[in-house]
All heavy atoms as a GROMACS GRO file, in nm:
protein
  651
    1MET      N    1   8.213   7.716  10.074
    1MET     CA    2   8.291   7.808  10.154
    1MET      C    3   8.314   7.753  10.294
    1MET      O    4   8.371   7.820  10.374
    1MET     CB    5   8.224   7.942  10.161
    1MET     CG    6   8.264   8.034  10.047
    1MET     SD    7   8.196   8.201  10.056
    1MET     CE    8   8.232   8.251  10.221
    2LYS      N    9   8.269   7.637  10.320
    2LYS     CA   10   8.286   7.581  10.454
    2LYS      C   11   8.431   7.552  10.484
    2LYS      O   12   8.475   7.564  10.597
    2LYS     CB   13   8.202   7.455  10.468
    2LYS     CG   14   8.055   7.483  10.459
    2LYS     CD   15   7.974   7.357  10.465
    2LYS     CE   16   7.827   7.391  10.445
    2LYS     NZ   17   7.745   7.273  10.435
    3ASP      N   18   8.509   7.511  10.384
    3ASP     CA   19   8.650   7.482  10.404
    3ASP      C   20   8.734   7.605  10.379
    3ASP      O   21   8.796   7.618  10.276
    3ASP     CB   22   8.694   7.369  10.310
    3ASP     CG   23   8.622   7.242  10.335
    3ASP    OD1   24   8.589   7.214  10.450
    3ASP    OD2   25   8.599   7.170  10.239
    4GLU      N   26   8.733   7.698  10.474
    4GLU     CA   27   8.809   7.820  10.458
    4GLU      C   28   8.957   7.790  10.482
    4GLU      O   29   8.999   7.768  10.594
    4GLU     CB   30   8.759   7.928  10.552
    4GLU     CG   31   8.620   7.974  10.518
    4GLU     CD   32   8.574   8.088  10.604
    4GLU    OE1   33   8.660   8.157  10.665
    4GLU    OE2   34   8.455   8.109  10.614
    5LYS      N   35   9.035   7.784  10.375
    5LYS     CA   36   9.178   7.753  10.384
    5LYS      C   37   9.256   7.882  10.392
    5LYS      O   38   9.216   7.984  10.337
    5LYS     CB   39   9.220   7.675  10.260
    5LYS     CG   40   9.149   7.546  10.241
    5LYS     CD   41   9.192   7.482  10.111
    5LYS     CE   42   9.109   7.358  10.083
    5LYS     NZ   43   9.140   7.302   9.951
    6ASN      N   44   9.369   7.874  10.457
    6ASN     CA   45   9.463   7.985  10.452
    6ASN      C   46   9.538   7.975  10.320
    6ASN      O   47   9.586   7.869  10.284
    6ASN     CB   48   9.561   7.980  10.569
    6ASN     CG   49   9.494   8.006  10.699
    6ASN    OD1   50   9.396   8.078  10.707
    6ASN    ND2   51   9.545   7.948  10.806
    7HIS      N   52   9.546   8.083  10.249
    7HIS     CA   53   9.621   8.081  10.124
    7HIS      C   54   9.707   8.206  10.116
    7HIS      O   55   9.684   8.303  10.186
    7HIS     CB   56   9.529   8.067  10.003
    7HIS     CG   57   9.420   8.168   9.998
    7HIS    ND1   58   9.304   8.155  10.068
    7HIS    CD2   59   9.410   8.283   9.931
    7HIS    CE1   60   9.227   8.259  10.044
    7HIS    NE2   61   9.289   8.338   9.962
    8ILE      N   62   9.805   8.201  10.033
    8ILE     CA   63   9.903   8.308  10.023
    8ILE      C   64   9.856   8.411   9.923
    8ILE      O   65   9.813   8.378   9.814
    8ILE     CB   66  10.038   8.250   9.975
    8ILE    CG1   67  10.087   8.147  10.076
    8ILE    CG2   68  10.140   8.360   9.956
    8ILE    CD1   69  10.206   8.066  10.028
    9LEU      N   70   9.861   8.538   9.963
    9LEU     CA   71   9.831   8.647   9.874
    9LEU      C   72   9.962   8.705   9.824
    9LEU      O   73  10.052   8.730   9.902
    9LEU     CB   74   9.752   8.756   9.945
    9LEU     CG   75   9.614   8.714   9.999
    9LEU    CD1   76   9.551   8.828  10.075
    9LEU    CD2   77   9.525   8.666   9.887
   10VAL      N   78   9.973   8.725   9.694
   10VAL     CA   79  10.097   8.777   9.638
   10VAL      C   80  10.128   8.915   9.694
   10VAL      O   81  10.244   8.952   9.710
   10VAL     CB   82  10.086   8.780   9.482
   10VAL    CG1   83  10.208   8.845   9.421
   10VAL    CG2   84  10.070   8.638   9.430
   11THR      N   85  10.026   8.990   9.729
   11THR     CA   86  10.047   9.126   9.782
   11THR      C   87  10.115   9.125   9.918
   11THR      O   88  10.160   9.228   9.966
   11THR     CB   89   9.915   9.202   9.794
   11THR    OG1   90   9.825   9.125   9.876
   11THR    CG2   91   9.853   9.225   9.658
   12GLU      N   92  10.125   9.007   9.982
   12GLU     CA   93  10.190   8.998  10.112
   12GLU      C   94  10.342   9.001  10.101
   12GLU      O   95  10.413   9.009  10.200
   12GLU     CB   96  10.147   8.872  10.185
   12GLU     CG   97  10.000   8.872  10.220
   12GLU     CD   98   9.953   8.739  10.279
   12GLU    OE1   99  10.032   8.643  10.284
   12GLU    OE2  100   9.838   8.733  10.316
   13TYR      N  101  10.395   8.993   9.979
   13TYR     CA  102  10.539   8.987   9.961
   13TYR      C  103  10.590   9.124   9.920
   13TYR      O  104  10.526   9.197   9.843
   13TYR     CB  105  10.574   8.881   9.855
   13TYR     CG  106  10.543   8.745   9.909
   13TYR    CD1  107  10.418   8.688   9.890
   13TYR    CD2  108  10.636   8.676   9.983
   13TYR    CE1  109  10.390   8.563   9.942
   13TYR    CE2  110  10.609   8.553  10.037
   13TYR     CZ  111  10.484   8.495  10.016
   13TYR     OH  112  10.457   8.374  10.069
   14ASN      N  113  10.705   9.159   9.970
   14ASN     CA  114  10.759   9.292   9.952
   14ASN      C  115  10.827   9.313   9.818
   14ASN      O  116  10.825   9.422   9.764
   14ASN     CB  117  10.860   9.325  10.064
   14ASN     CG  118  10.794   9.331  10.197
   14ASN    OD1  119  10.679   9.375  10.208
   14ASN    ND2  120  10.863   9.287  10.300
   15LYS      N  121  10.889   9.212   9.764
   15LYS     CA  122  10.963   9.228   9.640
   15LYS      C  123  10.959   9.100   9.558
   15LYS      O  124  10.920   8.994   9.607
   15LYS     CB  125  11.106   9.269   9.669
   15LYS     CG  126  11.178   9.182   9.766
   15LYS     CD  127  11.313   9.239   9.805
   15LYS     CE  128  11.380   9.146   9.901
   15LYS     NZ  129  11.392   9.180  10.034
   16GLN      N  130  10.998   9.110   9.434
   16GLN     CA  131  10.995   8.998   9.342
   16GLN      C  132  11.077   8.880   9.392
   16GLN      O  133  11.038   8.766   9.377
   16GLN     CB  134  11.043   9.041   9.203
   16GLN     CG  135  11.038   8.932   9.099
   16GLN     CD  136  10.895   8.888   9.067
   16GLN    OE1  137  10.803   8.966   9.075
   16GLN    NE2  138  10.880   8.763   9.030
   17SER      N  139  11.188   8.906   9.457
   17SER     CA  140  11.275   8.796   9.505
   17SER      C  141  11.203   8.711   9.609
   17SER      O  142  11.230   8.592   9.620
   17SER     CB  143  11.406   8.851   9.561
   17SER     OG  144  11.380   8.935   9.671
   18ASP      N  145  11.113   8.769   9.687
   18ASP     CA  146  11.033   8.693   9.783
   18ASP      C  147  10.947   8.592   9.712
   18ASP      O  148  10.927   8.478   9.756
   18ASP     CB  149  10.943   8.783   9.869
   18ASP     CG  150  11.025   8.868   9.966
   18ASP    OD1  151  11.140   8.832   9.995
   18ASP    OD2  152  10.970   8.969  10.013
   19LEU      N  153  10.891   8.631   9.596
   19LEU     CA  154  10.805   8.542   9.519
   19LEU      C  155  10.883   8.427   9.457
   19LEU      O  156  10.835   8.316   9.444
   19LEU     CB  157  10.732   8.619   9.409
   19LEU     CG  158  10.626   8.718   9.455
   19LEU    CD1  159  10.578   8.799   9.338
   19LEU    CD2  160  10.513   8.650   9.524
   20GLU      N  161  11.008   8.456   9.421
   20GLU     CA  162  11.091   8.352   9.358
   20GLU      C  163  11.125   8.240   9.455
   20GLU      O  164  11.153   8.127   9.414
   20GLU     CB  165  11.217   8.414   9.301
   20GLU     CG  166  11.187   8.508   9.184
   20GLU     CD  167  11.306   8.594   9.145
   20GLU    OE1  168  11.411   8.586   9.211
   20GLU    OE2  169  11.288   8.674   9.050
   21ASP      N  170  11.120   8.268   9.585
   21ASP     CA  171  11.151   8.165   9.685
   21ASP      C  172  11.034   8.071   9.711
   21ASP      O  173  11.052   7.969   9.777
   21ASP     CB  174  11.190   8.232   9.817
   21ASP     CG  175  11.322   8.308   9.807
   21ASP    OD1  176  11.402   8.273   9.717
   21ASP    OD2  177  11.344   8.399   9.886
   22LEU      N  178  10.917   8.102   9.660
   22LEU     CA  179  10.802   8.016   9.679
   22LEU      C  180  10.821   7.890   9.595
   22LEU      O  181  10.860   7.898   9.478
   22LEU     CB  182  10.671   8.086   9.640
   22LEU     CG  183  10.626   8.197   9.732
   22LEU    CD1  184  10.503   8.265   9.672
   22LEU    CD2  185  10.596   8.146   9.870
   23PRO      N  186  10.787   7.772   9.650
   23PRO     CA  187  10.808   7.648   9.574
   23PRO      C  188  10.721   7.636   9.451
   23PRO      O  189  10.762   7.588   9.350
   23PRO     CB  190  10.777   7.539   9.677
   23PRO     CG  191  10.696   7.605   9.781
   23PRO     CD  192  10.736   7.750   9.782
   24ASP      N  193  10.596   7.683   9.459
   24ASP     CA  194  10.505   7.669   9.345
   24ASP      C  195  10.406   7.783   9.346
   24ASP      O  196  10.311   7.784   9.421
   24ASP     CB  197  10.430   7.536   9.354
   24ASP     CG  198  10.339   7.515   9.234
   24ASP    OD1  199  10.352   7.588   9.136
   24ASP    OD2  200  10.259   7.420   9.239
   25ILE      N  201  10.429   7.881   9.262
   25ILE     CA  202  10.341   7.999   9.255
   25ILE      C  203  10.221   7.973   9.167
   25ILE      O  204  10.130   8.052   9.158
   25ILE     CB  205  10.422   8.124   9.209
   25ILE    CG1  206  10.342   8.253   9.233
   25ILE    CG2  207  10.458   8.114   9.064
   25ILE    CD1  208  10.346   8.298   9.375
   26ASN      N  209  10.217   7.858   9.098
   26ASN     CA  210  10.108   7.825   9.005
   26ASN      C  211  10.000   7.739   9.067
   26ASN      O  212   9.947   7.651   9.003
   26ASN     CB  213  10.165   7.757   8.881
   26ASN     CG  214  10.257   7.847   8.803
   26ASN    OD1  215  10.225   7.965   8.788
   26ASN    ND2  216  10.369   7.796   8.759
   27TRP      N  217   9.965   7.763   9.193
   27TRP     CA  218   9.863   7.684   9.256
   27TRP      C  219   9.725   7.719   9.198
   27TRP      O  220   9.708   7.824   9.138
   27TRP     CB  221   9.864   7.703   9.406
   27TRP     CG  222   9.826   7.842   9.450
   27TRP    CD1  223   9.701   7.890   9.468
   27TRP    CD2  224   9.914   7.951   9.478
   27TRP    NE1  225   9.705   8.022   9.507
   27TRP    CE2  226   9.835   8.060   9.514
   27TRP    CE3  227  10.052   7.965   9.478
   27TRP    CZ2  228   9.890   8.184   9.546
   27TRP    CZ3  229  10.105   8.086   9.512
   27TRP    CH2  230  10.024   8.193   9.546
   28LYS      N  231   9.631   7.633   9.221
   28LYS     CA  232   9.496   7.656   9.170
   28LYS      C  233   9.412   7.725   9.277
   28LYS      O  234   9.412   7.680   9.393
   28LYS     CB  235   9.432   7.520   9.134
   28LYS     CG  236   9.294   7.539   9.076
   28LYS     CD  237   9.238   7.409   9.028
   28LYS     CE  238   9.095   7.436   8.982
   28LYS     NZ  239   9.040   7.333   8.905
   29VAL      N  240   9.345   7.828   9.240
   29VAL     CA  241   9.257   7.903   9.331
   29VAL      C  242   9.117   7.852   9.313
   29VAL      O  243   9.069   7.839   9.202
   29VAL     CB  244   9.265   8.053   9.302
   29VAL    CG1  245   9.171   8.130   9.393
   29VAL    CG2  246   9.408   8.105   9.318
   30GLU      N  247   9.050   7.826   9.424
   30GLU     CA  248   8.913   7.776   9.420
   30GLU      C  249   8.815   7.895   9.437
   30GLU      O  250   8.848   7.994   9.501
   30GLU     CB  251   8.891   7.676   9.532
   30GLU     CG  252   8.975   7.551   9.521
   30GLU     CD  253   8.943   7.469   9.397
   30GLU    OE1  254   8.827   7.467   9.354
   30GLU    OE2  255   9.037   7.407   9.344
   31PRO      N  256   8.696   7.884   9.378
   31PRO     CA  257   8.596   7.992   9.393
   31PRO      C  258   8.565   8.026   9.537
   31PRO      O  259   8.548   8.144   9.572
   31PRO     CB  260   8.473   7.936   9.323
   31PRO     CG  261   8.527   7.838   9.224
   31PRO     CD  262   8.648   7.778   9.289
   32ASN      N  263   8.562   7.926   9.627
   32ASN     CA  264   8.530   7.954   9.766
   32ASN      C  265   8.640   8.038   9.832
   32ASN      O  266   8.613   8.117   9.923
   32ASN     CB  267   8.504   7.828   9.844
   32ASN     CG  268   8.622   7.735   9.850
   32ASN    OD1  269   8.709   7.737   9.764
   32ASN    ND2  270   8.628   7.651   9.952
   33GLU      N  271   8.765   8.024   9.786
   33GLU     CA  272   8.872   8.106   9.841
   33GLU      C  273   8.857   8.251   9.799
   33GLU      O  274   8.879   8.343   9.879
   33GLU     CB  275   9.009   8.053   9.794
   33GLU     CG  276   9.038   7.915   9.847
   33GLU     CD  277   9.164   7.855   9.788
   33GLU    OE1  278   9.196   7.883   9.670
   33GLU    OE2  279   9.230   7.778   9.858
   34ILE      N  280   8.816   8.273   9.677
   34ILE     CA  281   8.791   8.410   9.630
   34ILE      C  282   8.674   8.471   9.706
   34ILE      O  283   8.678   8.588   9.744
   34ILE     CB  284   8.768   8.412   9.477
   34ILE    CG1  285   8.896   8.367   9.405
   34ILE    CG2  286   8.722   8.550   9.430
   34ILE    CD1  287   8.882   8.351   9.258
   35LEU      N  288   8.570   8.393   9.728
   35LEU     CA  289   8.455   8.445   9.806
   35LEU      C  290   8.496   8.482   9.947
   35LEU      O  291   8.450   8.584  10.000
   35LEU     CB  292   8.343   8.342   9.810
   35LEU     CG  293   8.258   8.330   9.686
   35LEU    CD1  294   8.161   8.214   9.696
   35LEU    CD2  295   8.183   8.459   9.658
   36CYS      N  296   8.584   8.406  10.009
   36CYS     CA  297   8.633   8.441  10.143
   36CYS      C  298   8.708   8.574  10.141
   36CYS      O  299   8.693   8.654  10.230
   36CYS     CB  300   8.723   8.331  10.197
   36CYS     SG  301   8.633   8.180  10.242
   37ASP      N  302   8.787   8.593  10.038
   37ASP     CA  303   8.859   8.720  10.025
   37ASP      C  304   8.764   8.838  10.003
   37ASP      O  305   8.781   8.944  10.059
   37ASP     CB  306   8.960   8.714   9.909
   37ASP     CG  307   9.076   8.619   9.939
   37ASP    OD1  308   9.100   8.590  10.059
   37ASP    OD2  309   9.140   8.574   9.844
   38ILE      N  310   8.664   8.816   9.919
   38ILE     CA  311   8.562   8.921   9.893
   38ILE      C  312   8.490   8.952  10.022
   38ILE      O  313   8.466   9.071  10.054
   38ILE     CB  314   8.465   8.876   9.781
   38ILE    CG1  315   8.538   8.872   9.646
   38ILE    CG2  316   8.344   8.971   9.775
   38ILE    CD1  317   8.458   8.811   9.536
   39LYS      N  318   8.453   8.852  10.097
   39LYS     CA  319   8.384   8.872  10.225
   39LYS      C  320   8.472   8.957  10.318
   39LYS      O  321   8.425   9.053  10.380
   39LYS     CB  322   8.353   8.740  10.291
   39LYS     CG  323   8.287   8.751  10.425
   39LYS     CD  324   8.259   8.612  10.484
   39LYS     CE  325   8.203   8.621  10.624
   39LYS     NZ  326   8.180   8.490  10.680
   40PHE      N  327   8.599   8.923  10.327
   40PHE     CA  328   8.691   8.997  10.411
   40PHE      C  329   8.698   9.144  10.368
   40PHE      O  330   8.694   9.235  10.453
   40PHE     CB  331   8.829   8.932  10.407
   40PHE     CG  332   8.933   9.006  10.487
   40PHE    CD1  333   8.939   8.991  10.625
   40PHE    CD2  334   9.024   9.089  10.426
   40PHE    CE1  335   9.033   9.057  10.699
   40PHE    CE2  336   9.118   9.158  10.500
   40PHE     CZ  337   9.124   9.142  10.635
   41LEU      N  338   8.708   9.169  10.240
   41LEU     CA  339   8.716   9.307  10.190
   41LEU      C  340   8.587   9.384  10.213
   41LEU      O  341   8.588   9.500  10.255
   41LEU     CB  342   8.750   9.307  10.041
   41LEU     CG  343   8.891   9.260  10.005
   41LEU    CD1  344   8.905   9.244   9.855
   41LEU    CD2  345   8.993   9.362  10.057
   42LEU      N  346   8.474   9.320  10.186
   42LEU     CA  347   8.346   9.389  10.201
   42LEU      C  348   8.315   9.425  10.347
   42LEU      O  349   8.248   9.526  10.374
   42LEU     CB  350   8.233   9.306  10.141
   42LEU     CG  351   8.233   9.293   9.990
   42LEU    CD1  352   8.121   9.200   9.945
   42LEU    CD2  353   8.223   9.428   9.924
   43ARG      N  354   8.361   9.343  10.440
   43ARG     CA  355   8.340   9.372  10.582
   43ARG      C  356   8.402   9.506  10.622
   43ARG      O  357   8.358   9.570  10.716
   43ARG     CB  358   8.402   9.263  10.670
   43ARG     CG  359   8.327   9.135  10.669
   43ARG     CD  360   8.383   9.038  10.769
   43ARG     NE  361   8.527   9.063  10.795
   43ARG     CZ  362   8.605   8.982  10.864
   43ARG    NH1  363   8.558   8.871  10.911
   43ARG    NH2  364   8.731   9.013  10.882
   44GLU      N  365   8.505   9.546  10.550
   44GLU     CA  366   8.573   9.671  10.579
   44GLU      C  367   8.492   9.793  10.532
   44GLU      O  368   8.514   9.904  10.579
   44GLU     CB  369   8.710   9.675  10.513
   44GLU     CG  370   8.805   9.567  10.561
   44GLU     CD  371   8.843   9.585  10.709
   44GLU    OE1  372   8.869   9.700  10.749
   44GLU    OE2  373   8.845   9.484  10.783
   45TYR      N  374   8.400   9.774  10.439
   45TYR     CA  375   8.329   9.885  10.376
   45TYR      C  376   8.178   9.891  10.403
   45TYR      O  377   8.117   9.994  10.386
   45TYR     CB  378   8.351   9.884  10.224
   45TYR     CG  379   8.494   9.907  10.185
   45TYR    CD1  380   8.582   9.802  10.159
   45TYR    CD2  381   8.546  10.036  10.180
   45TYR    CE1  382   8.713   9.823  10.127
   45TYR    CE2  383   8.679  10.057  10.147
   45TYR     CZ  384   8.762   9.950  10.120
   45TYR     OH  385   8.894   9.974  10.088
   46TYR      N  386   8.120   9.780  10.444
   46TYR     CA  387   7.975   9.775  10.463
   46TYR      C  388   7.940   9.720  10.599
   46TYR      O  389   8.003   9.628  10.650
   46TYR     CB  390   7.910   9.684  10.358
   46TYR     CG  391   7.922   9.737  10.216
   46TYR    CD1  392   8.012   9.680  10.128
   46TYR    CD2  393   7.841   9.841  10.173
   46TYR    CE1  394   8.024   9.728   9.999
   46TYR    CE2  395   7.852   9.888  10.044
   46TYR     CZ  396   7.943   9.833   9.958
   46TYR     OH  397   7.954   9.880   9.831
   47VAL      N  398   7.832   9.779  10.655
   47VAL     CA  399   7.774   9.723  10.777
   47VAL      C  400   7.659   9.637  10.726
   47VAL      O  401   7.557   9.687  10.683
   47VAL     CB  402   7.724   9.834  10.871
   47VAL    CG1  403   7.653   9.775  10.990
   47VAL    CG2  404   7.838   9.924  10.913
   48ALA      N  405   7.680   9.507  10.732
   48ALA     CA  406   7.582   9.413  10.677
   48ALA      C  407   7.601   9.278  10.745
   48ALA      O  408   7.701   9.254  10.812
   48ALA     CB  409   7.600   9.400  10.526
   49THR      N  410   7.504   9.192  10.724
   49THR     CA  411   7.522   9.054  10.767
   49THR      C  412   7.573   8.975  10.648
   49THR      O  413   7.535   9.000  10.532
   49THR     CB  414   7.388   8.992  10.816
   49THR    OG1  415   7.292   9.000  10.712
   49THR    CG2  416   7.337   9.066  10.937
   50PHE      N  417   7.661   8.882  10.675
   50PHE     CA  418   7.720   8.801  10.569
   50PHE      C  419   7.687   8.655  10.595
   50PHE      O  420   7.707   8.606  10.707
   50PHE     CB  421   7.873   8.818  10.568
   50PHE     CG  422   7.917   8.958  10.530
   50PHE    CD1  423   7.933   9.054  10.628
   50PHE    CD2  424   7.942   8.990  10.400
   50PHE    CE1  425   7.973   9.182  10.594
   50PHE    CE2  426   7.982   9.119  10.364
   50PHE     CZ  427   7.998   9.214  10.461
   51GLY      N  428   7.637   8.589  10.494
   51GLY     CA  429   7.606   8.448  10.504
   51GLY      C  430   7.657   8.374  10.382
   51GLY      O  431   7.700   8.437  10.284
   52VAL      N  432   7.654   8.245  10.387
   52VAL     CA  433   7.698   8.165  10.275
   52VAL      C  434   7.585   8.071  10.232
   52VAL      O  435   7.507   8.025  10.314
   52VAL     CB  436   7.826   8.084  10.304
   52VAL    CG1  437   7.944   8.175  10.321
   52VAL    CG2  438   7.808   7.998  10.427
   53ASP      N  439   7.578   8.044  10.104
   53ASP     CA  440   7.479   7.957  10.047
   53ASP      C  441   7.549   7.876   9.936
   53ASP      O  442   7.572   7.929   9.827
   53ASP     CB  443   7.364   8.039   9.990
   53ASP     CG  444   7.262   7.958   9.914
   53ASP    OD1  445   7.260   7.836   9.932
   53ASP    OD2  446   7.187   8.017   9.835
   54GLU      N  447   7.583   7.751   9.968
   54GLU     CA  448   7.654   7.665   9.870
   54GLU      C  449   7.781   7.733   9.823
   54GLU      O  450   7.878   7.733   9.893
   54GLU     CB  451   7.565   7.628   9.753
   54GLU     CG  452   7.444   7.545   9.789
   54GLU     CD  453   7.479   7.403   9.827
   54GLU    OE1  454   7.569   7.345   9.766
   54GLU    OE2  455   7.416   7.350   9.918
   55LYS      N  456   7.780   7.794   9.708
   55LYS     CA  457   7.897   7.862   9.652
   55LYS      C  458   7.873   8.010   9.632
   55LYS      O  459   7.921   8.071   9.538
   55LYS     CB  460   7.936   7.795   9.521
   55LYS     CG  461   7.981   7.653   9.539
   55LYS     CD  462   8.024   7.592   9.409
   55LYS     CE  463   8.070   7.451   9.431
   55LYS     NZ  464   8.124   7.387   9.312
   56SER      N  465   7.798   8.071   9.723
   56SER     CA  466   7.761   8.211   9.710
   56SER      C  467   7.780   8.281   9.844
   56SER      O  468   7.771   8.220   9.951
   56SER     CB  469   7.617   8.228   9.669
   56SER     OG  470   7.593   8.165   9.546
   57LEU      N  471   7.800   8.412   9.837
   57LEU     CA  472   7.807   8.496   9.954
   57LEU      C  473   7.681   8.583   9.953
   57LEU      O  474   7.646   8.643   9.853
   57LEU     CB  475   7.933   8.584   9.945
   57LEU     CG  476   7.956   8.687  10.053
   57LEU    CD1  477   7.976   8.617  10.186
   57LEU    CD2  478   8.078   8.772  10.019
   58ILE      N  479   7.610   8.582  10.066
   58ILE     CA  480   7.486   8.659  10.077
   58ILE      C  481   7.509   8.779  10.169
   58ILE      O  482   7.558   8.763  10.281
   58ILE     CB  483   7.372   8.573  10.138
   58ILE    CG1  484   7.358   8.440  10.066
   58ILE    CG2  485   7.241   8.650  10.144
   58ILE    CD1  486   7.312   8.450   9.923
   59LEU      N  487   7.478   8.899  10.119
   59LEU     CA  488   7.488   9.019  10.200
   59LEU      C  489   7.348   9.069  10.230
   59LEU      O  490   7.264   9.079  10.140
   59LEU     CB  491   7.558   9.132  10.120
   59LEU     CG  492   7.708   9.133  10.121
   59LEU    CD1  493   7.761   9.029  10.026
   59LEU    CD2  494   7.754   9.270  10.082
   60GLY      N  495   7.324   9.100  10.355
   60GLY     CA  496   7.194   9.156  10.395
   60GLY      C  497   7.213   9.289  10.467
   60GLY      O  498   7.294   9.298  10.559
   61PHE      N  499   7.141   9.390  10.422
   61PHE     CA  500   7.150   9.522  10.481
   61PHE      C  501   7.028   9.551  10.568
   61PHE      O  502   6.922   9.493  10.548
   61PHE     CB  503   7.164   9.629  10.371
   61PHE     CG  504   7.295   9.619  10.296
   61PHE    CD1  505   7.306   9.549  10.179
   61PHE    CD2  506   7.410   9.679  10.348
   61PHE    CE1  507   7.425   9.538  10.110
   61PHE    CE2  508   7.532   9.669  10.281
   61PHE     CZ  509   7.538   9.600  10.162
   62ASN      N  510   7.044   9.643  10.660
   62ASN     CA  511   6.934   9.680  10.751
   62ASN      C  512   6.810   9.733  10.681
   62ASN      O  513   6.701   9.723  10.734
   62ASN     CB  514   6.982   9.782  10.855
   62ASN     CG  515   7.076   9.720  10.956
   62ASN    OD1  516   7.077   9.600  10.973
   62ASN    ND2  517   7.151   9.803  11.025
   63ASN      N  518   6.826   9.788  10.562
   63ASN     CA  519   6.710   9.843  10.490
   63ASN      C  520   6.632   9.736  10.413
   63ASN      O  521   6.540   9.768  10.339
   63ASN     CB  522   6.755   9.954  10.395
   63ASN     CG  523   6.845   9.904  10.283
   63ASN    OD1  524   6.872   9.784  10.273
   63ASN    ND2  525   6.891   9.995  10.199
   64GLY      N  526   6.672   9.609  10.430
   64GLY     CA  527   6.601   9.502  10.364
   64GLY      C  528   6.664   9.452  10.234
   64GLY      O  529   6.624   9.349  10.181
   65GLN      N  530   6.759   9.526  10.181
   65GLN     CA  531   6.823   9.484  10.057
   65GLN      C  532   6.908   9.359  10.083
   65GLN      O  533   6.974   9.349  10.188
   65GLN     CB  534   6.914   9.592  10.002
   65GLN     CG  535   6.842   9.705   9.936
   65GLN     CD  536   6.942   9.803   9.878
   65GLN    OE1  537   7.016   9.868   9.954
   65GLN    NE2  538   6.944   9.814   9.744
   66LYS      N  539   6.907   9.269   9.986
   66LYS     CA  540   6.993   9.150   9.992
   66LYS      C  541   7.061   9.132   9.858
   66LYS      O  542   7.002   9.156   9.753
   66LYS     CB  543   6.910   9.024  10.022
   66LYS     CG  544   6.861   9.018  10.165
   66LYS     CD  545   6.796   8.885  10.193
   66LYS     CE  546   6.752   8.878  10.337
   66LYS     NZ  547   6.691   8.750  10.368
   67PHE      N  548   7.185   9.086   9.864
   67PHE     CA  549   7.263   9.061   9.743
   67PHE      C  550   7.329   8.925   9.753
   67PHE      O  551   7.369   8.880   9.860
   67PHE     CB  552   7.372   9.169   9.726
   67PHE     CG  553   7.316   9.306   9.704
   67PHE    CD1  554   7.288   9.390   9.810
   67PHE    CD2  555   7.290   9.350   9.573
   67PHE    CE1  556   7.237   9.516   9.790
   67PHE    CE2  557   7.238   9.478   9.554
   67PHE     CZ  558   7.211   9.561   9.661
   68LYS      N  559   7.339   8.860   9.639
   68LYS     CA  560   7.402   8.730   9.631
   68LYS      C  561   7.520   8.742   9.536
   68LYS      O  562   7.503   8.776   9.419
   68LYS     CB  563   7.302   8.626   9.581
   68LYS     CG  564   7.356   8.487   9.574
   68LYS     CD  565   7.246   8.391   9.532
   68LYS     CE  566   7.289   8.248   9.542
   68LYS     NZ  567   7.180   8.156   9.511
   69ILE      N  568   7.638   8.712   9.583
   69ILE     CA  569   7.758   8.718   9.502
   69ILE      C  570   7.807   8.576   9.478
   69ILE      O  571   7.827   8.499   9.571
   69ILE     CB  572   7.869   8.799   9.576
   69ILE    CG1  573   7.822   8.941   9.603
   69ILE    CG2  574   7.999   8.798   9.497
   69ILE    CD1  575   7.914   9.021   9.692
   70THR      N  576   7.824   8.545   9.350
   70THR     CA  577   7.873   8.412   9.315
   70THR      C  578   8.003   8.426   9.236
   70THR      O  579   8.025   8.526   9.169
   70THR     CB  580   7.771   8.335   9.227
   70THR    OG1  581   7.744   8.410   9.111
   70THR    CG2  582   7.643   8.309   9.305
   71VAL      N  583   8.087   8.326   9.250
   71VAL     CA  584   8.215   8.322   9.176
   71VAL      C  585   8.224   8.187   9.108
   71VAL      O  586   8.201   8.085   9.172
   71VAL     CB  587   8.334   8.344   9.273
   71VAL    CG1  588   8.465   8.325   9.201
   71VAL    CG2  589   8.328   8.480   9.339
   72SER      N  590   8.257   8.189   8.982
   72SER     CA  591   8.278   8.064   8.910
   72SER      C  592   8.396   8.083   8.816
   72SER      O  593   8.422   8.193   8.762
   72SER     CB  594   8.154   8.021   8.833
   72SER     OG  595   8.115   8.119   8.740
   73GLU      N  596   8.468   7.976   8.796
   73GLU     CA  597   8.584   7.980   8.710
   73GLU      C  598   8.543   7.977   8.563
   73GLU      O  599   8.455   7.900   8.526
   73GLU     CB  600   8.675   7.860   8.738
   73GLU     CG  601   8.800   7.858   8.658
   73GLU     CD  602   8.889   7.740   8.694
   73GLU    OE1  603   8.853   7.659   8.780
   73GLU    OE2  604   8.996   7.729   8.633
   74ILE      N  605   8.607   8.058   8.484
   74ILE     CA  606   8.587   8.057   8.339
   74ILE      C  607   8.696   7.970   8.279
   74ILE      O  608   8.815   8.004   8.291
   74ILE     CB  609   8.593   8.202   8.279
   74ILE    CG1  610   8.488   8.288   8.343
   74ILE    CG2  611   8.580   8.196   8.127
   74ILE    CD1  612   8.500   8.435   8.307
   75ARG      N  613   8.658   7.863   8.219
   75ARG     CA  614   8.759   7.770   8.170
   75ARG      C  615   8.794   7.792   8.023
   75ARG      O  616   8.892   7.738   7.974
   75ARG     CB  617   8.709   7.626   8.192
   75ARG     CG  618   8.690   7.598   8.337
   75ARG     CD  619   8.670   7.454   8.364
   75ARG     NE  620   8.648   7.434   8.504
   75ARG     CZ  621   8.732   7.371   8.585
   75ARG    NH1  622   8.842   7.321   8.537
   75ARG    NH2  623   8.704   7.358   8.710
   76GLU      N  624   8.717   7.871   7.956
   76GLU     CA  625   8.748   7.898   7.814
   76GLU      C  626   8.841   8.018   7.806
   76GLU      O  627   8.843   8.106   7.893
   76GLU     CB  628   8.622   7.923   7.735
   76GLU     CG  629   8.547   8.048   7.784
   76GLU     CD  630   8.398   8.041   7.758
   76GLU    OE1  631   8.343   7.933   7.774
   76GLU    OE2  632   8.344   8.147   7.725
   77ARG      N  633   8.913   8.026   7.703
   77ARG     CA  634   9.006   8.141   7.683
   77ARG      C  635   8.929   8.263   7.638
   77ARG      O  636   8.844   8.253   7.549
   77ARG     CB  637   9.108   8.105   7.576
   77ARG     CG  638   9.247   8.104   7.629
   77ARG     CD  639   9.341   8.077   7.515
   77ARG     NE  640   9.453   8.165   7.525
   77ARG     CZ  641   9.560   8.134   7.593
   77ARG    NH1  642   9.569   8.021   7.659
   77ARG    NH2  643   9.661   8.218   7.599
   78ILE      N  644   8.960   8.376   7.695
   78ILE     CA  645   8.893   8.500   7.658
   78ILE      C  646   8.979   8.575   7.559
   78ILE      O  647   9.097   8.583   7.566
   78ILE     CB  648   8.867   8.588   7.782
   78ILE    CG1  649   8.775   8.513   7.876
   78ILE    CG2  650   8.807   8.720   7.744
   78ILE    CD1  651   8.746   8.586   8.005
   0.00000   0.00000   0.00000
């Protein structure tokens, strides 16, 4: 998660025609990019400390609880 890249969210576009103007909508999303998005969303709902550990997001609450969120790509077809 050290390389926090700016990436395009499809929800930022108002209509389908905006998406059609993008040169390549089939880019590859990395697990660290998803973790950055999760961190951003969770900051809106929880008062906690957020840390990173390799490919994980660590949440720490004032009551002592800690959570580790990991994201990995599933390469097999479901």
